[in-house]
Steps between C-alpha positions, in 0.01 A plus 500: 500500500751741642823601329810530713588865546808668640412671822630823651605540860140543600305185489165522330261243642379256241139481583451224245695268727189473706322303231215410724428855581525616139259237380228596745204718409558850641155489655609191695818660633464628856465875500379496138822661393768321310761740622411445863557130458845562357601732784400251759734238350815706465749513765452781736838654425404552133154636565585865454683448177220291349241756590709767331532277198129434475420868522742597233430213263211677327691824432855393422633250265787435734498428866831565669659508156354157404256455212161342582333231302122470438246250622489156364269207560125485551287407791164334540180661362688685228677722753854570403782494750870518451832524656773742465782398271822687527660560169840616420543867550770530240427803290388446146483848366441410140209265572345738748479772249294288254289310754153654547170385654144581402170425682167496318269673571734794557292671763290400794213276395144467631386140481135390531440221741427188311675608185835372373812718536842441352813693604785456255865566587741501204867584454722613219873465474521163671489165338389296799379716783349361814188648656334521833168649610399614845248722674542774746532354845557170323131401488417205278506581132144373450588384150728281291835589338602385159854574372573478135842628388516869562139517620338412831124516539308512828138392437220562752188306397267587648599825665412501869544715803845339554623667185458854637882561534800662347689241298880507443665326207878437531713394206860379526750485224864417567487631850312807387164545659216708371172553681174666422176516697131546412204568725183281463177645641196274503136604468164342406247669276408215267153582371241765442245569768168317504168676535223319680156661490215374708232366267253581389533875472154647512413863465438652840625200695815503711800327336874460549809487279824344625843547342745224586866463412658165578855402606640848563841567656584724665133574570576808707604670179163419332239757407146402384250732339143454362392735221188553289530682174824660620358607832655350810244326709731369773874455572706305750874481590651225710821670627385482858483125496780290642734368237548126483714280281197355317272578212153625590165564335369847561155638420292813496118484531260774399132508593268697270143520366471463121295752308369509144797731421738222596362267233772418248779680687834340594647460841882478512728359767856647495778325696839670531812358667695817575867389540715778361830327577410207280481496128228266374192513287216524545481680826143582429226256399131562445184313410174642371153346503184637346215531743205279411219653698163333503177693489142390464283536190422856399245648260320176403276553195306284252448554127239304302507442127281552303250615765344419835175422319527251217304248301507129559769329296750785496846482658568710808843604622542633853842642590605582855798736553682612816843604629669293768835366608545218462246490216156424637334167445172565318202280579169524318177400669127535455242575764230234524139536606581408859762777507785251497778546248579237242867481408555513124864545405838626625596740225486871438286444189170313500370393160141377464454347154143466373354684796176361635232656713628295791817707473309810604572625847752673722861414419767565758870559437716445808860618495694322771855567614606202704818674612312782665190292571290776349208466260313754293198432282294652223162389361307525177144399406462301177164468325462238224170517312346213305203277436363313804681187607333254731761409756284262697170330445447257783227314680558479872546301712541267202366433155362176646268541798231300671137579477410743776840672509542874456688609191668826398578574136781754469612677186810722537577730211806703420396797295613854433266680460257309723289230335133404523474147643209267420453153648260256339400135514521334160209299364414329173183702478567837662781633718412634843667825610590488868489799727852566614675761704852573380508167321389291802192275518392308810282188471359366824422132541567391145304225332576290199306757300780751569756276335619597156722741310547858614655784303664827597510779242700819547484792258645851470564743216816314397352152472340211682595170662309186591574202721292195591490269800291195581322438830453137591247424775527161662169340599343162549318307226168643388258497207582136447308363203476175306438489130399169341541421133280404324254501792444370850275245333677267259426173337683188592804455276551871440789708642450771758742777602452676833710816558532659840581870522579666831621856549754580767846641553719308499318280251308230685603140469215298349402149604209277389308252714183293453235430757447127528172337598666402826545866586874491457699722266706346223804702393518535123750761381697816575455639150261782437348295217345160565440295185295179486516314174238238420262597778335215678205479733732469799638844421167641599516700820599819682840637407668763714791728423685691771728804464757538777774753579656619825220749551208257485305248297177489302302207356263463212304188402327379187267206450598298197208322342584211272213416263479128437248335265315208654722204559521185703122466473382185678147352514459260789202276581432389854478230609553357151399546144311168525220493757190312576165647442396692806853593606613863535757623250707823524682657210789733597682707241824681593715716279776761530513827319551872549272680503282249682339245278128452455390138519193367322378140533292349225336167421554403147187376334604483141287791397470803725716459808349546840678757720503382854460735788826476692663678788875554489520233237307242701181325393329222696239249380303358789363155412645444163282332247568336174406818320783678691754281335693651210779743406564798729722796401689768699586824325762725668532843342634854552572782261820329394341174389313187598565136580266199501492175692244214452394209721256220430250412775374145501189431712444134559125413509369151605265326258140616512185467300609158396273333243517167328385399162421126476493361157300339372292502822523434867266200429652255258484147409754260611782480259484861392783749544440798725703824476499736793614856406560724803495877478589734784588864570849521664863626500721300487356277233299234674603141524187294455510167674173306475450253783260216543360515848429169664447450865776251519729622232561817295624458150681783331444507133766590255460843349660691217431859420213508748336213314446154635368211296327184618520238230249216474330577820342217681234475754744542778607844366173637619589719795566851632795689354679818633726734301794664703687828393843686545739564787342822609189325596244237417168539333316179459201406296324165561343318209298184477568257218258217436593204286213290360590143481440347152448138420782393292441385144743378252527775253768546247429868494602548858874523436430751229281702727759488772762636268279778381410580852859537596568725207209714599638527843810675356295770330304587806803589716632716223180691494509533876852648492398768255207586719721525808753725333225728385376532852844559641570791272196676629613480863675816632858422602498176310793378304531573136452215260869487443568451867203285583608155617391223285204316651552161640303227345 
């Protein structure tokens, strides 16, 4: 807002009237000058006066006798613009004397780009002053103004290149104006220099060190210097470079070759911004960095505690020392028999607790610096003494081989001092020492006899060691045997155990078979032991056991004999045990028994038996006679016992030698009784049938017990009579009976005589029977009296 002021005769242009122009950013005003814009808008007739006014406005408080007011108002972007306000020029002598202005800081100020800067304008002796700020040539303020009572503060945050001006603060109090200016110089020196060293730094290898200082202004006033332990290595000034309104990063690079003397020293970069007309701190910055220079391992050495030569069981400590930067990585190794190196541990100290002989050898300490890619080594020989230790006792190519293979027996011994090595084959009776060369034995084309336990013995002055190994030789079945308990010959009813043993590797599989009579094989069992309880005759035969494995088979047979006492003895008679005289008769005796039975045929005769001459138990009678009849016996016997069988032979003989006894006579008187008693030699008992032969008629007489009776014969009974015999044949005897006719007389005695005669006839047959039986008993092959048929009467 503008206060109305009384004007003098000279008109002062009110530049604020052009509000549009005042509100524009100076950078957007054509010509980039605020004043130029004003001049172009004033009437041409006032141009000279305005120019004079503008020129004098910064050195006089009055233009043409008129007081000037300060700037007021603010433009875009924090830039401050204003307009001139004409105040009353009435003198105020009393107020002017007390009214003073102060600007803080008091002197010119150097402001670092990016920092915050405050310029404070304060008054004394005025209750309500008014303030205005402006720059030389009326450039934008580049900050913000804050008025508070008697204080006005211009704040630049952050300070930039646009703040590199002289600033004027104007204070007005009751038409009294006070002004004071301050110069702001900008620079940029925000941080210490940075040292960059090419890594890694290795002794003797080319390297570089670069000193950099960032965001410097004005860079042409910069001086960089690299130093080492106070000695200047290199220096650079940038005054010849073209100055620009911008911050820059400047650097200085030094190329050098590190040496051992450089190890641990510091390199320093010194940056100095030499601006004498500015007062700021620091004008000199520096940074130091200690040189870390790598070098490979040096002076590698090994110490052994307690000694390089020790006894088994003690603890060894091997220490490897070296100098290196960075510290070397220590690797312990041991040289093997093939000259290769076995890695043990990554450590500078190697501890071997309970040292063994296997720990003897060349130990290698390698010191490696990965930064320099350099390696140094040192070696030490360790000797551990102790009793022998067998490290390997092997059978090659395997502990199980096939018959015919070649075998090597190897015994490796660890011993210090050297040991004496002995190889032997163990045996229940006596061990066999094998000839060996350095603990090695070769066996060509092994057999099952080479199988068994082998032993390696190693001995030195400190002790001995033994180790065993077993050689297994695979082969087909052999030496197959059969053992029979109690014997291959057993009695029927006993138990027999047959055990088959077959040697082979792997163990043969046993199977039992029996040879049948047909020629076929009967499978029995797959057990090694075949048991037969209650042996029978059918168990007799050839038994075979077979041992089988993948390398072959072998058989063994045994004949089992079953001893059987005679049994099933049978005596047969052909064609029958009852024959006719004259027929042929065969006796056949069969019997079973083991061993073979002996057969004897006998004819029983009541007293001493008659042994018959037989062949294979057969005896034949050609033309059997009555004397051949009787009891026959078969005896079957072996050493286990005997058995008997009997058969009765009955020889049927037709009647013969027939005789008749006529009682009282073959010539009798009529009326008498005639008894005809027939006797004959025969088997079966004869059947006597007397017959009366007549040319025209044959009369068969009744007969009982070979006796026929004619009672009270008459004349007509005179005739020829024939006696017939049994079924096996006939034997006749013809008799003549004559009856004398008697003249009949009456006689009372006749009935009595007849009765007596009849009674006498009963006694005669009885006598005849006794006679017949007596004769029969004397005939060989005849029936006994008990069995003799009763005679027919």
